[in-house]
C-alpha positions in Angstrom: 185.1 393.3 93.0 183.1 394.7 89.8 180.8 392.0 88.2 182.3 392.1 84.5 185.6 390.7 86.6 183.4 387.6 88.1 185.0 385.3 85.4 188.3 386.0 86.0 188.3 386.0 89.2 187.1 382.5 90.0 189.8 381.8 87.2 192.2 383.4 89.5 190.9 381.4 92.4 191.1 378.1 90.7 194.8 378.7 89.9 195.7 380.1 93.0 194.5 376.6 94.8 197.0 374.9 92.3 199.7 377.1 92.7 199.3 376.5 96.9 198.5 372.7 96.4 202.6 372.5 94.5 203.4 374.2 97.4 202.1 371.6 99.7 203.2 368.5 97.2 206.4 369.9 97.4 206.7 370.2 101.5 205.3 366.8 101.3 208.0 365.3 98.9 210.6 367.2 101.4 209.3 365.3 104.6 209.1 361.9 102.8 212.8 362.8 101.2 213.9 364.0 104.7 212.8 361.2 106.5 214.7 358.5 104.1 217.6 360.0 104.5 217.8 361.7 108.4 218.1 365.3 106.8 217.8 366.7 109.7 218.2 370.3 108.1 215.7 369.2 105.6 213.2 368.4 108.0 213.8 371.6 110.0 213.4 373.4 106.9 209.9 372.0 106.0 208.6 372.4 109.5 209.7 375.9 109.3 208.1 376.9 106.2 204.5 375.7 107.5 203.7 379.1 108.1 203.7 380.1 104.1 201.0 377.4 103.8 199.1 378.7 106.8 199.2 382.3 105.1 198.3 381.3 101.6 195.3 379.3 103.4 193.6 382.3 105.1 194.4 384.3 101.8 192.5 382.1 99.6 189.9 381.1 102.1 189.3 384.7 102.5 189.1 385.3 98.3 186.2 382.5 98.7 184.0 384.6 101.1 184.7 387.9 98.9 183.4 386.0 96.1 180.1 384.6 98.3 179.6 387.7 99.8 180.0 390.5 97.0 179.1 388.4 93.5 176.5 385.5 95.2 177.3 383.0 92.8 174.8 380.5 91.7 174.2 376.9 90.8 178.0 375.9 88.9 179.7 378.8 90.2 178.5 378.1 93.8 179.3 374.6 93.9 182.9 375.6 92.5 183.3 378.5 95.2 181.9 375.5 98.2 184.1 372.6 96.8 187.2 374.7 96.4 186.9 376.1 100.5 186.7 372.4 101.3 189.4 371.5 99.5 191.7 374.8 100.7 190.9 372.9 104.3 192.4 369.6 102.9 195.6 370.9 101.2 196.1 373.1 104.6 196.3 370.0 106.3 198.1 367.3 104.2 200.5 370.4 104.7 200.2 369.5 108.5 200.8 366.2 108.1 204.2 366.9 106.1 205.3 368.9 108.7 204.9 365.8 110.8 207.2 364.0 109.0 209.5 366.6 109.4 209.2 366.6 112.8 209.4 362.1 113.1 212.6 362.6 111.1 213.8 364.9 114.3 213.1 362.4 116.9 214.3 359.5 114.9 217.3 358.2 116.1 218.0 355.4 114.4 216.5 353.3 111.5 214.1 350.5 112.7 211.7 348.0 110.7 213.1 348.5 107.2 211.0 346.0 106.1 208.6 348.4 106.1 208.4 349.9 102.9 207.2 354.5 104.0 208.7 355.3 101.1 206.5 353.3 98.6 203.3 354.2 101.0 204.7 358.1 100.7 204.9 358.2 96.8 201.5 356.7 96.0 200.0 359.0 98.1 201.6 361.7 96.8 200.9 360.6 93.4 196.9 360.6 94.8 196.9 364.2 95.8 199.0 365.1 92.6 196.0 363.0 90.2 192.8 364.5 92.3 194.1 368.4 91.7 194.6 367.2 88.4 190.6 366.2 88.4 190.1 369.8 90.2 192.2 371.5 87.6 190.5 369.8 84.7 186.6 369.1 86.1 187.2 365.6 85.7 184.9 363.0 87.6 185.7 360.0 86.1 189.2 360.3 87.5 187.3 361.2 91.0 186.0 357.7 91.5 189.2 356.0 90.5 191.1 357.9 93.5 188.2 356.7 95.9 189.3 353.1 94.0 193.2 353.3 95.1 192.6 354.7 98.8 191.3 351.3 99.7 194.5 349.8 98.6 196.6 352.4 100.6 194.0 351.7 103.3 195.5 348.0 103.0 199.0 349.2 103.0 199.0 350.9 105.8 196.7 348.6 107.9 199.6 345.6 107.1 202.4 348.2 107.8 201.1 348.4 111.2 200.6 345.0 111.7 204.0 344.2 110.8 205.3 346.9 112.9 203.0 345.1 115.7 204.1 341.8 115.3 208.1 342.6 115.7 207.6 344.5 118.6 206.0 341.4 120.0 208.7 339.3 118.4 211.5 341.3 120.0 209.6 341.4 123.5 209.5 337.3 123.2 213.4 336.8 122.4 214.2 337.6 126.3 214.7 340.3 129.2 215.6 343.5 128.2 216.0 346.8 130.1 213.9 349.6 130.9 215.4 351.8 128.8 216.0 349.7 125.7 212.1 349.2 126.1 211.5 352.7 126.1 213.5 353.5 123.4 211.5 350.6 121.5 208.5 351.9 122.1 209.3 355.7 121.1 210.8 354.2 117.8 207.6 351.8 117.8 204.7 354.6 117.7 207.0 357.0 115.9 206.4 354.4 112.7 202.7 353.9 113.4 202.1 357.8 113.4 204.5 357.5 110.2 201.8 355.3 108.8 198.6 356.9 110.2 199.9 360.2 108.3 200.6 358.8 105.0 197.2 357.0 105.0 195.5 360.5 106.0 197.0 362.3 103.1 195.4 359.6 101.0 192.2 360.7 102.6 192.7 364.1 102.3 193.1 363.1 98.3 189.9 361.3 98.4 188.2 364.5 99.9 189.5 366.7 97.1 188.2 364.3 94.8 185.0 364.2 96.5 184.7 367.5 96.5 185.3 368.1 92.7 182.6 365.7 91.8 180.5 367.2 93.8 181.9 370.4 91.9 181.1 369.0 88.5 178.2 367.2 88.6 176.4 368.2 91.6 177.1 364.3 92.6 177.7 364.1 96.4 178.2 360.2 96.2 182.0 360.4 97.5 181.2 362.8 100.0 181.0 361.1 103.9 
C-alpha cells in the first residue's frame, strides 16, 4: 500500500463503511416491514442475505488491519481507524438483529398485543442509526450527544412496552382456565414480542455505540464510551 495513496485509502474506508450501513439499514427496514405485514417471503430474504453483510464486515475489518499494519497511522488517523473498526462490529450486529426480525416473522402465527407499537419503536431506532452514521460521515460531535439522549427515551418506551405485554399476560391468565396448548401458544407469542422489543432496544444501543466511537474519533473524547 503506497504511502502516497494513504489519504485515499482512509477516504475509501469511510465510504465503504457508509455503504455497509446503507445495506444494514435496508435489511432492518425490510425486517420491520416483514414483521408488520407477516410477509414470510421477505423475512426469508432478510435472513438469507445476511451473508452479504457478514462478508462486507470481514472485508472492511481486513482493510482496517492493513491500514494499521502497513501505514501505522497516528493521532487522529489512528483514532479514525480504531473507531471504524469498532463501528463495523456494531453494524454487523445490527444486521444480525434484522435477521432476528425475519425469524420472528416466520414464527408468528397471528397478530398479538396490537397495543404494543413495535413499528414506531423500530422506526425511531432506524432513525437513530441513520443519524449516527451521518455523525460519522460528517465528524459531528454535537449529534453524538443528542443520540445518547434519544436512547434514554427509547429505553423507556421499550420498558413500558415490555411491561404492557407482561400485564396483558397476567390479565389473560386471570380470566379463567385455559388448556395447556393455549398456554404454550400464548407463552410463545409473549416470548416473541418481548424478544422483538429487546432487539429493537439493542439497535438503539448500537447507534449510541457508533456515536460514542465517532465522538472519540473526532475529539479524542471518551465521554460516551461504556
